[in-house]
N, C-alpha and C positions, 0 to 999 in steps of 0.2 A: 133320164127316167129318174126325180127328186123324191127325196126322202127326209123328213121334218124328225128324225129323233130326240126325244127328253129323255134324260137319267136319272132318278131324282134316292138320293137314301140317306134316311134321318136311325138317327141312333137317338136316346131318350134315357136318359141313368136317370136314380134316385140315389144319391149325390155323386158330387163332383169327384172327379176320376179323370185321368191323366193318361191324353193321348197319344197313343209310339207314333215311331210315323209311318204312315201308310207309301200305298203304294198301288199310285190307279192305275185300269187301265182303260180310258173314257174315251178318247177321244179316240178318231172314227182311222185305218188308214187312210193317206191319201195320196196316188202311182198313179201311174199309168191308164187303171182298169177306172181308176174312181180319183172323182176330184170335194178334196173335201171343200168348200165355200162357206162356211158360222163354227164356229167355239164357239160359248164361253163358258163359260165357269164359275159356280159361286159358293163358295167352302165358309159356310161361318162352327165354330170361331172363326176370326182370320187365323191362316199358319202361319205362326215366326219365318218359313222359311217355306219358297214352291223352289225345287227343280226339272230338268227341260231334259230325261233321259232320255239311250233308241235300249229299246234290248233286244237282243242274238239274236231274231227277227225279220226288226226292221218299225219296230211296233214304238212310237209314240205315247213316251211316258213318261207320268207326271211322279215325281218323290214330292210324300208335304213334311216340314215337321212343328207342333204345337207345341210352346209356356206352359201355359196355363190351366190348371185344371179347368175345366167345364164341365156341366149334363149334359149336353150334345151336342150332336153331332151331325151340322146339315152335308147334302156334296148335291146339287144340282146341277147338272151340264143342260145345253141345252146344242 
């Protein structure tokens, strides 16, 4: 059985804001019970840094940092 999942998050602000670091838990787990075949992540504005981390439950997470004020945050995961 195959699934195609898309997740979009859009934030719009009425003035420029400085974004705090974000922890994204959007990547499906790939283990003996299921296999992740493809994962694409688009973020606007472009993060300064993206760090791949594994939490205590073995889930893959992304921590992202920003360095510029912005009026929107768009996260699109396919």
